[in-house]
Biopython code that builds the backbone (N, CA, C, O; Angstrom):
import numpy as np
from Bio.PDB.StructureBuilder import StructureBuilder

atoms = [
    (1, "MET", "N", (104.879, 109.265, 83.992)),
    (1, "MET", "CA", (105.024, 107.156, 83.434)),
    (1, "MET", "C", (104.780, 106.637, 84.180)),
    (1, "MET", "O", (104.190, 105.654, 83.732)),
    (2, "ASN", "N", (104.829, 106.588, 85.288)),
    (2, "ASN", "CA", (104.498, 105.178, 86.330)),
    (2, "ASN", "C", (102.973, 104.665, 85.676)),
    (2, "ASN", "O", (102.712, 103.640, 85.046)),
    (3, "ILE", "N", (102.034, 105.874, 86.115)),
    (3, "ILE", "CA", (100.733, 105.390, 85.226)),
    (3, "ILE", "C", (101.014, 104.569, 83.562)),
    (3, "ILE", "O", (100.375, 103.535, 83.364)),
    (4, "LEU", "N", (101.649, 104.910, 82.814)),
    (4, "LEU", "CA", (101.234, 104.440, 81.897)),
    (4, "LEU", "C", (102.044, 103.132, 82.218)),
    (4, "LEU", "O", (101.680, 102.256, 81.434)),
    (5, "LEU", "N", (102.854, 102.753, 82.944)),
    (5, "LEU", "CA", (103.221, 101.280, 82.466)),
    (5, "LEU", "C", (102.329, 100.242, 84.092)),
    (5, "LEU", "O", (102.424, 99.062, 84.430)),
    (6, "LYS", "N", (101.746, 101.121, 84.538)),
    (6, "LYS", "CA", (100.551, 100.600, 85.333)),
    (6, "LYS", "C", (99.312, 99.900, 84.120)),
    (6, "LYS", "O", (99.031, 98.709, 84.253)),
    (7, "TRP", "N", (98.710, 100.623, 83.110)),
    (7, "TRP", "CA", (98.404, 100.901, 82.520)),
    (7, "TRP", "C", (98.565, 99.795, 81.337)),
    (7, "TRP", "O", (97.591, 99.471, 80.658)),
    (8, "LEU", "N", (100.075, 99.143, 81.102)),
    (8, "LEU", "CA", (100.609, 98.301, 80.455)),
    (8, "LEU", "C", (100.836, 97.260, 81.053)),
    (8, "LEU", "O", (101.190, 96.242, 80.459)),
    (9, "ILE", "N", (100.641, 97.340, 82.606)),
    (9, "ILE", "CA", (100.616, 95.795, 83.287)),
    (9, "ILE", "C", (99.305, 95.374, 83.090)),
    (9, "ILE", "O", (99.176, 94.379, 82.377)),
    (10, "SER", "N", (98.209, 95.931, 83.587)),
    (10, "SER", "CA", (96.777, 95.943, 83.285)),
    (10, "SER", "C", (96.824, 94.849, 82.519)),
    (10, "SER", "O", (96.609, 93.680, 82.838)),
    (11, "ALA", "N", (97.246, 95.507, 81.038)),
    (11, "ALA", "CA", (96.708, 95.139, 79.695)),
    (11, "ALA", "C", (97.675, 93.738, 79.750)),
    (11, "ALA", "O", (97.049, 92.905, 79.095)),
    (12, "GLY", "N", (98.685, 93.246, 80.154)),
    (12, "GLY", "CA", (99.592, 92.538, 80.416)),
    (12, "GLY", "C", (98.443, 91.462, 81.132)),
    (12, "GLY", "O", (97.791, 90.770, 80.349)),
    (13, "ALA", "N", (98.204, 91.323, 82.545)),
    (13, "ALA", "CA", (97.551, 90.471, 83.278)),
    (13, "ALA", "C", (96.520, 90.505, 82.534)),
    (13, "ALA", "O", (96.406, 89.426, 81.952)),
    (14, "ILE", "N", (95.453, 91.458, 82.190)),
    (14, "ILE", "CA", (94.861, 90.582, 81.570)),
    (14, "ILE", "C", (94.697, 89.568, 79.894)),
    (14, "ILE", "O", (93.917, 88.731, 79.438)),
    (15, "ILE", "N", (95.570, 90.067, 79.578)),
    (15, "ILE", "CA", (95.982, 88.942, 78.344)),
    (15, "ILE", "C", (96.459, 87.701, 78.761)),
    (15, "ILE", "O", (96.063, 86.670, 78.217)),
    (16, "LEU", "N", (97.572, 87.690, 80.009)),
    (16, "LEU", "CA", (97.910, 86.709, 80.517)),
    (16, "LEU", "C", (96.702, 85.668, 81.454)),
    (16, "LEU", "O", (96.799, 84.469, 81.714)),
    (17, "SER", "N", (95.778, 86.473, 81.752)),
    (17, "SER", "CA", (94.738, 85.543, 82.878)),
    (17, "SER", "C", (93.505, 84.911, 81.613)),
    (17, "SER", "O", (92.766, 83.947, 81.810)),
    (18, "ALA", "N", (93.555, 85.780, 80.287)),
    (18, "ALA", "CA", (92.694, 85.628, 79.269)),
    (18, "ALA", "C", (93.246, 84.100, 78.671)),
    (18, "ALA", "O", (92.589, 83.146, 78.256)),
    (19, "TYR", "N", (94.977, 84.314, 78.831)),
    (19, "TYR", "CA", (95.138, 83.294, 78.328)),
    (19, "TYR", "C", (94.852, 81.795, 79.470)),
    (19, "TYR", "O", (94.277, 80.830, 78.967)),
    (20, "LEU", "N", (95.169, 81.740, 80.552)),
    (20, "LEU", "CA", (95.266, 80.564, 81.539)),
    (20, "LEU", "C", (93.811, 80.147, 81.731)),
    (20, "LEU", "O", (93.733, 78.920, 81.674)),
    (21, "ILE", "N", (92.107, 80.992, 82.032)),
    (21, "ILE", "CA", (91.029, 80.302, 81.349)),
    (21, "ILE", "C", (90.592, 80.373, 80.199)),
    (21, "ILE", "O", (90.602, 81.215, 79.301)),
    (22, "PRO", "N", (90.106, 79.113, 80.383)),
    (22, "PRO", "CA", (89.389, 78.508, 79.013)),
    (22, "PRO", "C", (88.008, 79.699, 79.480)),
    (22, "PRO", "O", (87.850, 80.094, 80.636)),
    (23, "GLY", "N", (87.211, 80.073, 78.417)),
    (23, "GLY", "CA", (85.912, 80.274, 77.948)),
    (23, "GLY", "C", (85.915, 82.300, 77.798)),
    (23, "GLY", "O", (84.904, 82.986, 77.650)),
    (24, "VAL", "N", (87.365, 82.817, 77.897)),
    (24, "VAL", "CA", (87.463, 83.994, 78.013)),
    (24, "VAL", "C", (88.605, 84.295, 76.433)),
    (24, "VAL", "O", (89.356, 83.455, 75.937)),
    (25, "LEU", "N", (88.482, 85.109, 76.159)),
    (25, "LEU", "CA", (88.673, 85.639, 74.684)),
    (25, "LEU", "C", (88.714, 87.272, 74.793)),
    (25, "LEU", "O", (87.695, 87.944, 74.956)),
    (26, "VAL", "N", (90.065, 87.832, 74.676)),
    (26, "VAL", "CA", (90.849, 89.024, 74.182)),
    (26, "VAL", "C", (90.988, 88.914, 73.033)),
    (26, "VAL", "O", (91.960, 88.219, 72.741)),
    (27, "GLU", "N", (90.474, 89.273, 72.272)),
    (27, "GLU", "CA", (91.239, 90.069, 70.565)),
    (27, "GLU", "C", (92.558, 90.257, 70.241)),
    (27, "GLU", "O", (93.340, 89.729, 69.450)),
    (28, "SER", "N", (92.605, 91.078, 70.991)),
    (28, "SER", "CA", (94.204, 92.201, 70.870)),
    (28, "SER", "C", (94.374, 92.400, 72.092)),
    (28, "SER", "O", (93.577, 92.232, 73.016)),
    (29, "PHE", "N", (96.088, 92.993, 72.111)),
    (29, "PHE", "CA", (96.699, 93.858, 72.644)),
    (29, "PHE", "C", (95.704, 95.085, 72.661)),
    (29, "PHE", "O", (95.221, 95.186, 73.789)),
    (30, "TRP", "N", (95.331, 95.853, 71.972)),
    (30, "TRP", "CA", (94.552, 97.005, 72.004)),
    (30, "TRP", "C", (92.912, 96.865, 73.062)),
    (30, "TRP", "O", (92.539, 97.618, 73.961)),
    (31, "THR", "N", (92.222, 95.603, 72.496)),
    (31, "THR", "CA", (91.255, 95.645, 73.351)),
    (31, "THR", "C", (91.410, 95.577, 74.688)),
    (31, "THR", "O", (90.723, 96.299, 75.411)),
    (32, "ALA", "N", (92.378, 94.658, 75.234)),
    (32, "ALA", "CA", (92.941, 94.663, 76.329)),
    (32, "ALA", "C", (93.967, 96.290, 77.126)),
    (32, "ALA", "O", (94.497, 96.359, 78.235)),
    (33, "LEU", "N", (93.917, 97.124, 76.264)),
    (33, "LEU", "CA", (93.969, 98.513, 77.397)),
    (33, "LEU", "C", (93.010, 98.389, 77.257)),
    (33, "LEU", "O", (92.616, 97.534, 78.050)),
    (34, "TRP", "N", (92.137, 98.798, 76.579)),
    (34, "TRP", "CA", (90.752, 99.630, 76.678)),
    (34, "TRP", "C", (90.369, 98.793, 77.382)),
    (34, "TRP", "O", (90.020, 99.363, 78.416)),
    (35, "LEU", "N", (90.160, 97.410, 77.499)),
    (35, "LEU", "CA", (89.416, 96.574, 78.902)),
    (35, "LEU", "C", (89.947, 97.656, 79.979)),
    (35, "LEU", "O", (89.252, 98.500, 80.545)),
    (36, "ALA", "N", (91.660, 97.393, 80.170)),
    (36, "ALA", "CA", (91.600, 98.258, 81.400)),
    (36, "ALA", "C", (91.316, 99.262, 82.010)),
    (36, "ALA", "O", (91.130, 99.573, 83.187)),
    (37, "VAL", "N", (91.303, 99.820, 80.886)),
    (37, "VAL", "CA", (90.671, 101.233, 81.193)),
    (37, "VAL", "C", (89.115, 100.904, 81.461)),
    (37, "VAL", "O", (88.320, 101.433, 82.238)),
    (38, "LEU", "N", (89.044, 100.425, 81.048)),
    (38, "LEU", "CA", (86.791, 99.829, 81.394)),
    (38, "LEU", "C", (86.379, 99.017, 82.729)),
    (38, "LEU", "O", (85.276, 98.934, 83.269)),
    (39, "LEU", "N", (88.053, 98.248, 83.212)),
    (39, "LEU", "CA", (87.593, 97.900, 84.422)),
    (39, "LEU", "C", (88.235, 98.481, 85.405)),
    (39, "LEU", "O", (88.104, 97.959, 86.512)),
    (40, "GLY", "N", (89.059, 99.653, 85.289)),
    (40, "GLY", "CA", (89.467, 100.909, 85.719)),
    (40, "GLY", "C", (88.459, 101.781, 86.338)),
    (40, "GLY", "O", (88.178, 101.878, 87.533)),
    (41, "LEU", "N", (87.918, 102.452, 85.239)),
    (41, "LEU", "CA", (86.357, 103.505, 85.784)),
    (41, "LEU", "C", (85.359, 101.902, 86.064)),
    (41, "LEU", "O", (86.336, 101.315, 86.529)),
    (42, "ILE", "N", (84.558, 101.134, 86.111)),
    (42, "ILE", "CA", (84.149, 100.302, 86.798)),
    (42, "ILE", "C", (84.665, 100.186, 88.311)),
    (42, "ILE", "O", (84.130, 100.492, 89.376)),
    (43, "ASN", "N", (85.665, 99.736, 88.059)),
    (43, "ASN", "CA", (86.434, 99.615, 89.367)),
    (43, "ASN", "C", (85.952, 100.537, 90.498)),
    (43, "ASN", "O", (85.405, 100.363, 91.587)),
    (44, "ILE", "N", (86.498, 101.879, 89.591)),
    (44, "ILE", "CA", (86.216, 102.958, 90.659)),
    (44, "ILE", "C", (84.589, 103.992, 91.013)),
    (44, "ILE", "O", (84.269, 104.861, 91.824)),
    (45, "THR", "N", (83.852, 103.185, 89.757)),
    (45, "THR", "CA", (82.330, 104.464, 90.382)),
    (45, "THR", "C", (81.319, 103.078, 90.868)),
    (45, "THR", "O", (80.906, 103.036, 92.026)),
    (46, "LEU", "N", (80.983, 102.001, 89.900)),
    (46, "LEU", "CA", (80.313, 101.135, 90.453)),
    (46, "LEU", "C", (80.569, 100.112, 91.663)),
    (46, "LEU", "O", (79.611, 99.531, 92.173)),
    (47, "LYS", "N", (81.968, 99.890, 92.140)),
    (47, "LYS", "CA", (82.270, 98.846, 92.873)),
    (47, "LYS", "C", (81.670, 99.255, 94.376)),
    (47, "LYS", "O", (80.856, 98.726, 95.133)),
    (48, "PRO", "N", (82.554, 100.570, 94.429)),
    (48, "PRO", "CA", (82.182, 101.179, 95.672)),
    (48, "PRO", "C", (80.718, 101.003, 96.520)),
    (48, "PRO", "O", (80.453, 100.790, 97.703)),
    (49, "ILE", "N", (79.713, 101.253, 94.994)),
    (49, "ILE", "CA", (77.937, 101.419, 95.128)),
    (49, "ILE", "C", (78.075, 100.454, 95.985)),
    (49, "ILE", "O", (78.166, 100.400, 97.212)),
    (50, "LEU", "N", (78.078, 99.195, 94.562)),
    (50, "LEU", "CA", (77.820, 97.896, 95.062)),
    (50, "LEU", "C", (78.089, 97.172, 96.423)),
    (50, "LEU", "O", (77.356, 96.322, 96.927)),
    (51, "LEU", "N", (79.829, 97.884, 97.177)),
    (51, "LEU", "CA", (79.975, 96.545, 98.083)),
    (51, "LEU", "C", (78.983, 97.690, 98.780)),
    (51, "LEU", "O", (78.288, 97.056, 99.574)),
    (52, "ILE", "N", (78.668, 98.889, 98.824)),
    (52, "ILE", "CA", (78.388, 99.231, 100.147)),
    (52, "ILE", "C", (76.557, 98.887, 100.255)),
    (52, "ILE", "O", (75.937, 98.589, 101.276)),
    (53, "LEU", "N", (75.993, 99.054, 98.799)),
    (53, "LEU", "CA", (74.650, 97.758, 99.130)),
    (53, "LEU", "C", (74.609, 96.684, 99.192)),
    (53, "LEU", "O", (73.529, 96.112, 99.038)),
    (54, "THR", "N", (75.502, 96.146, 99.385)),
    (54, "THR", "CA", (75.727, 94.201, 99.828)),
    (54, "THR", "C", (76.306, 94.181, 101.206)),
    (54, "THR", "O", (76.119, 93.100, 101.766)),
    (55, "LEU", "N", (77.049, 95.197, 102.014)),
    (55, "LEU", "CA", (77.232, 95.198, 103.120)),
    (55, "LEU", "C", (77.224, 94.148, 104.143)),
    (55, "LEU", "O", (78.162, 93.683, 104.791)),
    (56, "PRO", "N", (75.923, 93.858, 104.158)),
    (56, "PRO", "CA", (74.498, 93.073, 105.462)),
    (56, "PRO", "C", (75.240, 91.979, 104.385)),
    (56, "PRO", "O", (76.294, 92.586, 104.197)),
    (57, "ILE", "N", (75.339, 90.761, 103.575)),
    (57, "ILE", "CA", (75.561, 89.875, 103.042)),
    (57, "ILE", "C", (77.252, 89.590, 102.523)),
    (57, "ILE", "O", (77.562, 88.649, 101.792)),
    (58, "ASN", "N", (77.991, 90.354, 102.934)),
    (58, "ASN", "CA", (79.633, 90.755, 102.730)),
    (58, "ASN", "C", (80.012, 90.069, 103.939)),
    (58, "ASN", "O", (80.857, 89.177, 104.013)),
    (59, "ILE", "N", (79.199, 90.637, 105.056)),
    (59, "ILE", "CA", (79.381, 90.178, 106.491)),
    (59, "ILE", "C", (78.746, 89.286, 106.935)),
    (59, "ILE", "O", (79.140, 89.038, 108.074)),
    (60, "LEU", "N", (77.822, 88.557, 106.578)),
    (60, "LEU", "CA", (77.447, 87.245, 106.505)),
    (60, "LEU", "C", (78.603, 86.023, 106.102)),
    (60, "LEU", "O", (79.179, 85.180, 106.789)),
    (61, "THR", "N", (78.638, 86.324, 104.814)),
    (61, "THR", "CA", (79.516, 85.722, 104.164)),
    (61, "THR", "C", (81.904, 86.018, 104.426)),
    (61, "THR", "O", (82.925, 85.810, 103.770)),
    (62, "LEU", "N", (81.661, 86.361, 105.254)),
    (62, "LEU", "CA", (83.427, 86.903, 106.028)),
    (62, "LEU", "C", (83.769, 87.227, 104.086)),
    (62, "LEU", "O", (84.537, 86.557, 103.396)),
    (63, "GLY", "N", (82.989, 88.343, 103.645)),
    (63, "GLY", "CA", (84.003, 89.417, 102.562)),
    (63, "GLY", "C", (83.651, 88.040, 101.000)),
    (63, "GLY", "O", (84.094, 88.284, 99.878)),
    (64, "LEU", "N", (83.237, 87.378, 101.147)),
    (64, "LEU", "CA", (83.373, 86.368, 100.039)),
    (64, "LEU", "C", (82.756, 86.624, 98.557)),
    (64, "LEU", "O", (83.156, 86.439, 97.408)),
    (65, "PHE", "N", (81.505, 87.177, 99.199)),
    (65, "PHE", "CA", (80.867, 87.741, 98.094)),
    (65, "PHE", "C", (81.509, 88.723, 97.342)),
    (65, "PHE", "O", (81.011, 88.948, 96.238)),
    (66, "THR", "N", (82.527, 89.385, 97.681)),
    (66, "THR", "CA", (83.049, 89.965, 96.815)),
    (66, "THR", "C", (83.482, 89.758, 95.721)),
    (66, "THR", "O", (84.041, 90.522, 94.934)),
    (67, "PHE", "N", (83.026, 87.865, 95.590)),
    (67, "PHE", "CA", (83.949, 87.629, 94.346)),
    (67, "PHE", "C", (82.921, 87.519, 93.514)),
    (67, "PHE", "O", (83.017, 87.820, 92.324)),
    (68, "ILE", "N", (82.040, 87.160, 93.958)),
    (68, "ILE", "CA", (80.087, 87.467, 93.205)),
    (68, "ILE", "C", (80.611, 88.632, 92.402)),
    (68, "ILE", "O", (80.957, 88.661, 91.221)),
    (69, "ILE", "N", (80.587, 89.701, 93.425)),
    (69, "ILE", "CA", (80.358, 91.453, 92.496)),
    (69, "ILE", "C", (81.065, 90.559, 91.899)),
    (69, "ILE", "O", (80.590, 89.501, 91.486)),
    (70, "ASN", "N", (82.485, 90.954, 91.776)),
    (70, "ASN", "CA", (83.568, 91.255, 91.063)),
    (70, "ASN", "C", (83.171, 90.255, 89.713)),
    (70, "ASN", "O", (83.148, 90.930, 88.684)),
    (71, "GLY", "N", (82.997, 89.455, 89.588)),
    (71, "GLY", "CA", (83.009, 88.099, 88.659)),
    (71, "GLY", "C", (81.315, 88.911, 87.412)),
    (71, "GLY", "O", (81.234, 88.874, 86.184)),
    (72, "ALA", "N", (80.317, 89.503, 88.405)),
    (72, "ALA", "CA", (79.135, 90.409, 88.560)),
    (72, "ALA", "C", (79.626, 91.487, 87.183)),
    (72, "ALA", "O", (78.949, 91.540, 86.157)),
    (73, "LEU", "N", (80.751, 92.205, 87.356)),
    (73, "LEU", "CA", (81.393, 93.755, 86.620)),
    (73, "LEU", "C", (82.481, 93.233, 85.729)),
    (73, "LEU", "O", (82.925, 93.962, 84.843)),
    (74, "ILE", "N", (83.043, 91.738, 85.946)),
    (74, "ILE", "CA", (83.486, 90.931, 84.550)),
    (74, "ILE", "C", (82.660, 90.827, 83.306)),
    (74, "ILE", "O", (82.944, 91.132, 82.148)),
    (75, "LEU", "N", (81.147, 90.129, 84.025)),
    (75, "LEU", "CA", (80.265, 90.085, 82.632)),
    (75, "LEU", "C", (79.972, 91.435, 82.165)),
    (75, "LEU", "O", (80.209, 91.887, 81.045)),
    (76, "PHE", "N", (79.292, 92.174, 83.400)),
    (76, "PHE", "CA", (78.636, 94.059, 82.960)),
    (76, "PHE", "C", (80.078, 94.255, 81.502)),
    (76, "PHE", "O", (79.821, 94.359, 80.303)),
    (77, "ALA", "N", (81.462, 94.253, 82.107)),
    (77, "ALA", "CA", (82.088, 94.658, 80.842)),
    (77, "ALA", "C", (82.671, 94.307, 79.796)),
    (77, "ALA", "O", (83.493, 94.912, 79.109)),
    (78, "SER", "N", (82.248, 93.362, 79.697)),
    (78, "SER", "CA", (82.382, 91.489, 78.324)),
    (78, "SER", "C", (80.542, 92.064, 77.322)),
    (78, "SER", "O", (80.225, 92.055, 76.133)),
    (79, "SER", "N", (79.850, 92.444, 78.513)),
    (79, "SER", "CA", (78.333, 93.003, 77.396)),
    (79, "SER", "C", (79.394, 94.237, 77.013)),
    (79, "SER", "O", (79.916, 94.136, 75.903)),
    (80, "ILE", "N", (79.725, 95.279, 77.748)),
    (80, "ILE", "CA", (80.133, 96.434, 76.897)),
    (80, "ILE", "C", (80.537, 96.946, 75.637)),
    (80, "ILE", "O", (80.052, 97.538, 74.673)),
    (81, "MET", "N", (81.899, 96.360, 76.133)),
    (81, "MET", "CA", (83.711, 95.616, 75.730)),
    (81, "MET", "C", (83.441, 94.520, 74.175)),
    (81, "MET", "O", (83.325, 93.296, 74.219)),
    (82, "ASP", "N", (83.386, 95.465, 72.776)),
    (82, "ASP", "CA", (83.704, 94.692, 71.585)),
    (82, "ASP", "C", (85.310, 94.277, 71.992)),
    (82, "ASP", "O", (86.147, 95.034, 72.481)),
    (83, "GLY", "N", (85.511, 92.561, 71.568)),
    (83, "GLY", "CA", (86.505, 92.195, 71.725)),
    (83, "GLY", "C", (86.890, 91.436, 72.979)),
    (83, "GLY", "O", (87.876, 90.699, 72.977)),
    (84, "PHE", "N", (86.178, 91.592, 73.981)),
    (84, "PHE", "CA", (86.423, 90.702, 74.801)),
    (84, "PHE", "C", (85.338, 89.708, 75.170)),
    (84, "PHE", "O", (84.256, 90.252, 74.952)),
    (85, "SER", "N", (85.193, 88.626, 75.582)),
    (85, "SER", "CA", (83.708, 88.133, 75.641)),
    (85, "SER", "C", (83.886, 86.575, 76.953)),
    (85, "SER", "O", (84.499, 85.510, 76.885)),
    (86, "VAL", "N", (83.255, 87.025, 77.711)),
    (86, "VAL", "CA", (83.676, 85.745, 78.817)),
    (86, "VAL", "C", (81.833, 84.408, 78.316)),
    (86, "VAL", "O", (80.728, 84.321, 77.781)),
    (87, "SER", "N", (82.582, 83.959, 78.843)),
    (87, "SER", "CA", (81.424, 82.536, 78.146)),
    (87, "SER", "C", (80.535, 82.205, 79.402)),
    (87, "SER", "O", (80.154, 81.045, 79.246)),
    (88, "GLY", "N", (80.103, 82.649, 80.426)),
    (88, "GLY", "CA", (79.413, 82.037, 82.121)),
    (88, "GLY", "C", (79.901, 83.298, 83.136)),
    (88, "GLY", "O", (80.723, 84.208, 83.031)),
    (89, "PHE", "N", (79.162, 82.957, 83.945)),
    (89, "PHE", "CA", (79.903, 83.978, 85.733)),
    (89, "PHE", "C", (80.406, 82.410, 86.378)),
    (89, "PHE", "O", (79.462, 81.849, 86.934)),
    (90, "TRP", "N", (81.173, 81.940, 86.393)),
    (90, "TRP", "CA", (81.816, 81.386, 86.782)),
    (90, "TRP", "C", (83.089, 81.750, 86.336)),
    (90, "TRP", "O", (84.077, 82.157, 86.946)),
    (91, "VAL", "N", (82.885, 81.534, 85.207)),
    (91, "VAL", "CA", (84.611, 81.661, 83.973)),
    (91, "VAL", "C", (84.485, 83.206, 84.612)),
    (91, "VAL", "O", (85.713, 83.295, 84.650)),
    (92, "ALA", "N", (84.143, 84.221, 85.031)),
    (92, "ALA", "CA", (84.116, 85.215, 84.925)),
    (92, "ALA", "C", (84.856, 85.199, 86.847)),
    (92, "ALA", "O", (85.928, 85.589, 87.310)),
    (93, "CYS", "N", (84.029, 84.759, 87.269)),
    (93, "CYS", "CA", (84.842, 85.776, 89.069)),
    (93, "CYS", "C", (86.172, 84.158, 88.890)),
    (93, "CYS", "O", (86.657, 83.943, 90.001)),
    (94, "GLY", "N", (86.712, 83.191, 87.836)),
    (94, "GLY", "CA", (87.761, 82.708, 87.741)),
    (94, "GLY", "C", (88.472, 84.351, 87.112)),
    (94, "GLY", "O", (89.344, 85.125, 87.509)),
    (95, "PHE", "N", (87.941, 84.319, 86.455)),
    (95, "PHE", "CA", (89.178, 85.286, 84.711)),
    (95, "PHE", "C", (88.965, 86.026, 86.512)),
    (95, "PHE", "O", (89.949, 85.730, 87.189)),
    (96, "SER", "N", (88.208, 86.632, 87.081)),
    (96, "SER", "CA", (88.230, 88.113, 88.205)),
    (96, "SER", "C", (89.595, 87.742, 89.395)),
    (96, "SER", "O", (90.290, 88.633, 89.885)),
    (97, "ILE", "N", (89.760, 86.329, 89.686)),
    (97, "ILE", "CA", (90.530, 85.617, 90.661)),
    (97, "ILE", "C", (91.771, 85.608, 90.354)),
    (97, "ILE", "O", (92.739, 85.963, 91.027)),
    (98, "VAL", "N", (91.711, 85.143, 89.194)),
    (98, "VAL", "CA", (93.556, 84.821, 88.142)),
    (98, "VAL", "C", (93.614, 87.057, 87.943)),
    (98, "VAL", "O", (94.636, 87.627, 88.323)),
    (99, "LEU", "N", (92.830, 87.613, 87.553)),
    (99, "LEU", "CA", (93.221, 88.671, 86.653)),
    (99, "LEU", "C", (93.862, 89.166, 88.093)),
    (99, "LEU", "O", (95.054, 89.472, 88.061)),
    (100, "SER", "N", (93.014, 89.292, 89.627)),
    (100, "SER", "CA", (94.708, 89.948, 90.500)),
    (100, "SER", "C", (95.478, 89.391, 91.178)),
    (100, "SER", "O", (96.119, 89.994, 92.039)),
    (101, "ILE", "N", (95.600, 88.149, 90.961)),
    (101, "ILE", "CA", (96.846, 87.573, 91.223)),
    (101, "ILE", "C", (97.749, 87.792, 90.341)),
    (101, "ILE", "O", (98.882, 87.833, 90.823)),
    (102, "ALA", "N", (97.685, 87.942, 89.269)),
    (102, "ALA", "CA", (98.161, 88.353, 88.271)),
    (102, "ALA", "C", (98.604, 89.496, 88.108)),
    (102, "ALA", "O", (99.816, 89.569, 88.309)),
    (103, "SER", "N", (97.980, 90.673, 87.748)),
    (103, "SER", "CA", (97.915, 91.931, 88.274)),
    (103, "SER", "C", (99.511, 92.107, 89.684)),
    (103, "SER", "O", (100.602, 92.677, 89.678)),
    (104, "TYR", "N", (99.039, 91.579, 90.291)),
    (104, "TYR", "CA", (99.667, 91.672, 91.967)),
    (104, "TYR", "C", (100.947, 91.219, 92.016)),
    (104, "TYR", "O", (101.770, 91.464, 92.898)),
    (105, "VAL", "N", (101.168, 90.199, 90.533)),
    (105, "VAL", "CA", (102.846, 89.451, 90.668)),
    (105, "VAL", "C", (102.806, 90.597, 89.372)),
    (105, "VAL", "O", (103.346, 91.504, 90.006)),
    (106, "LEU", "N", (102.649, 90.978, 88.522)),
    (106, "LEU", "CA", (103.334, 91.629, 87.959)),
    (106, "LEU", "C", (103.454, 93.081, 88.167)),
    (106, "LEU", "O", (104.435, 93.636, 87.672)),
    (107, "ASN", "N", (102.574, 93.794, 88.845)),
    (107, "ASN", "CA", (102.928, 94.899, 89.269)),
    (107, "ASN", "C", (104.276, 94.711, 90.694)),
    (107, "ASN", "O", (105.061, 95.633, 90.913)),
    (108, "THR", "N", (104.305, 93.571, 91.399)),
    (108, "THR", "CA", (105.781, 93.506, 92.288)),
    (108, "THR", "C", (106.940, 93.279, 91.366)),
    (108, "THR", "O", (107.908, 94.029, 91.496)),
    (109, "VAL", "N", (106.971, 92.254, 90.366)),
    (109, "VAL", "CA", (108.034, 92.185, 89.170)),
    (109, "VAL", "C", (108.540, 93.168, 88.593)),
    (109, "VAL", "O", (109.744, 93.273, 88.359)),
    (110, "PHE", "N", (107.449, 94.214, 88.221)),
    (110, "PHE", "CA", (108.100, 95.445, 87.616)),
    (110, "PHE", "C", (108.005, 97.068, 88.768)),
    (110, "PHE", "O", (107.931, 98.216, 88.328)),
    (111, "GLY", "N", (108.036, 96.680, 90.236)),
    (111, "GLY", "CA", (108.259, 97.249, 91.074)),
    (111, "GLY", "C", (107.438, 98.719, 90.757)),
    (111, "GLY", "O", (107.803, 99.866, 90.499)),
    (112, "THR", "N", (106.233, 98.087, 90.909)),
    (112, "THR", "CA", (105.074, 99.316, 91.076)),
    (112, "THR", "C", (104.375, 99.696, 91.671)),
    (112, "THR", "O", (103.733, 100.746, 91.715)),
    (113, "LYS", "N", (104.484, 98.107, 92.675)),
    (113, "LYS", "CA", (103.392, 98.329, 93.736)),
    (113, "LYS", "C", (104.744, 98.916, 94.773)),
    (113, "LYS", "O", (105.941, 98.632, 94.826)),
    (114, "LYS", "N", (103.705, 100.026, 95.655)),
    (114, "LYS", "CA", (104.022, 100.460, 96.703)),
    (114, "LYS", "C", (104.395, 99.422, 97.719)),
    (114, "LYS", "O", (104.020, 98.298, 97.385)),
    (115, "SER", "N", (104.998, 99.479, 98.811)),
    (115, "SER", "CA", (105.158, 98.897, 99.911)),
    (115, "SER", "C", (104.661, 100.020, 101.192)),
    (115, "SER", "O", (104.725, 99.678, 102.373)),
]
sb = StructureBuilder()
sb.init_structure("model")
sb.init_model(0)
sb.init_chain("A")
sb.init_seg("    ")
for serial, (resi, resn, name, xyz) in enumerate(atoms, 1):
    if name == "N":
        sb.init_residue(resn, " ", resi, " ")
    sb.init_atom(name, np.array(xyz, "f"), 0.0, 1.0, " ", f" {name:<3s}", serial, name[0])
structure = sb.get_structure()
């Protein structure tokens, strides 16, 4: 039951972030649900590989290059997913930051965050 709640919270965070960031379009709640699954799969598979490959530049930038990787992964998800579009790279970076904050806040409010 906890995983279902986390899935719904992720979809809600996607809808909220798309509402707050101009240039991001999520057509429906179903699109947000499937986007939450897609982003989860991308974060499990591609993100660790990219973080290892870009470790030297990530060390030089004190971890700030991770924001660039997150933006690129959001753009990749928008190219795969119908009903989800992002107008540009910097919009995708902003969307990833707002999405992280919204997910954290919603998980804390609904008590799904482990202490």
